[in-house]
N, C-alpha and C positions, 0 to 999 in steps of 0.2 A: 460702179460696180453694181452689181446685183445683190439684193440681200439674200442671205442664205435661208432655206425654211429650216426647222426643226425637224430632227430626226423623229420617227415613230418609236413608240415604246419599246418595241422589240429591239430595234437599233440600239436604243440607248443601253438596253442590259447588255447587248454585245460589247460595247465599249467598256462596259463595266468590267465584264469578265477579260479583255483585253487588255486593259490596263492593271487590274489585279495580277494578272498572270506576268506581264512585264515587270511589276513590282516584285514578284515571288512570294505573294500572300496568300494564305489558306483564307477558305469562305470563312472560319471563325476567328482569324485574326482580323479580317476586314469587317465582320459584324461588332468585334470588340472596339475598333476605333470609332464605329458610329452608335454603338450601343443597343445592337440589335444581336439576334442568333443568326447560326450558320442557315437554317431553313428560309430565313427573311433574304438573305443573300442569294441563295439559291433561287428564289422565288423573282427576285430584282434582275437574275440572269437569264432565266429561261423565260419568264413570260414578260418581264420588261420593267420599265419605268417612266411613266408618263413624264415629258420632259416639263408639263408645267407645275407640278409639283414642286416647287422653289426649294423647300425645306429640305427634301429629301435629296436632291439633285446637288444642292449646296454642301449637305454633309457627304455624300459619295465624293465628291470633287475633292474636298479637303482630305477625306482620309485617302484617298487614290493620289494624293500629290498632282493635281492637275486642275483644271477649270471648268465651271459650269459650262462654259461656250463649248468647250471640244467635248464636253460628255454628250451635249444636245445636238450636237452636231453645226454648232452655229459656227465654230470656227476650226481648221485643221490643227491648229497651233495647239498644242499640249502644254507649251510654257513652264515645262518642269526644269528647274533651273536649282542650283545652290542656294540661290536666294530664296527662292519657293520653299524648299527646304528648311532652311535657318527659320523663314518666318513663321511655317505651319507649327513648328516645336516650339518656338517662344510663346506663341499665341497660346499654346495649350498650357504653358505655366501661369501665362499673364491672368488666362481665364480663372484658373484656380486661385491665385492670388487675390483677383476682383472679388471673386465669390467668396473667399475667406474673410477679406478686409470689410467688405459692406455688410455681411452677416452678423459680423462681431463684434466689429468697432462703430459705435453708433454716432461719434461726433466728427461733423465734418473736418475741423481743424486737425484733429487726431489721423485722420484718413490722409488727409493732405499730408502731413509730415511723413507717415509711413511711405506714402506714396514717392515722397523725397529721397528717403533712404534707398528706396529699390531704384530709383532712378540714378541715385550716385554708383550703387554697387554696379548698374547695367554698362554706365559710362566709363567706371574703371575696368569693366572686363572688355569692353571694345577697345581699349587702350593696350590691355592685355594682350590681344588678339594680335593687335598690329606689332608689339614686341615678339609675339610669338612668331610672324611671318617672318621678321629679320633672322629670327634666331634659326628656324628652320633652314633659310635660305643659305647661312653660314654654315650649317652642319652639313646641307648638301653640298656646298662647293669642298669644303673639306675632304669629304668622301670620294669627291672626283680628281683630287688632286693626286697627281702620279707619285710627287715627291713624297708625299706623306705615306703612301700605299707602300711605297720602297721600304722607308723607314720601318713601317709596322711590321712588315715580312721580316725585315732583317733583326728588328730588336724586339720582336713578341709584343708590340704594344697592343691593346684592345681598344679599337677605333670606338666602342661603347663607353670606354672613359673618358677618351677626347671629346666625345659628342656631350656627354654629361657634364665635364666643366666648361664647355662652351654654352650649355643651356643654363647652369648655375649663375654664371657670368653675366650673360645677357639679359635672365628674366628677375636679376635679383631686385630692381628697382620696381618693375611693376609689381611683383610678389610682395614685397616690402609694403608698397601705396596700398593694396589691398587689404594687408593685414593692419595697417595703420587705421583704415576706414574702418573695418569692422570691429577693430578693438576700441576704436572712438565711439561707436554706437552703443556698446557693453558698458561704456562708462559716464554715459552722459548723467547720470545721478550719483557719480562716485564724489568724493571730496578729496581734498588735498591734492598731491601732484598728479594721482589719475585721473581727475576729473577734467571730462572733455565738453567743450562747448558746440551748440549747433551749428553755429556760423564757421567755426574752427573747422569742424566737421567736413562741411559742405564745400569750404574752401580747399579742402585736400584734393578733390577733382581737378581744380582748374589748375594747380599746383602739380598734378602729374600730367595733366594735357600740355603744360609748359615746358617740362622735362621732355616728353616725347619728340614736342617740336624742336627745342634746342638740341636733342640728340641727331634727328633724321637732318636739320640742317649742317651738323658738325660734320656728319658722315658724307652729305652731299659734297660738301667743300672739298673733303680728302679726294673724292673721286674726281673733282673738275682739275686739281692740281697735278 
């Protein structure tokens, strides 16, 4: 397959405008994402952007939730996906965290410990997302249940109340796991009954993961029988 040539600066500017319009971003909003003013965005779109200016292209592609390859014409695939959106959002928070930690926490061992804490929170939130998915599926099925719809109409039951009960029941475990982990972080140097050990803290994540595996396995067995 013949390798594509990059677009000229004017064409890159047109793609910037095209993508910005698709996302419903104003020029000031796009400028804020990459740290420039509105007039700079106007110049990029009107006069173009040299595809060889890697830093500008990378900044624009990230802000526009696309790829440098699409922006410069080396690819026709914008590759805009939910994964890309999540990755971009998390990278923003991660950069803030890294900047804060490396500028204020000078001892490497302390940096590693803090990063370990953050990793535990992220892992627990990933499990939280899995529980959330199961819970939303159950709520959606309830909303489509014809018998339930008839009961709601007959007895004036609030579907929101039923959904809330399902949510509370299904999400109780991951919410409690997150609470225990965060509480443990706050009590590392407490004394007596409230004291938490670092090893115990990190063990909570493995325990939470096993609970989810057991839950999914039990639900799958129910479906198979």
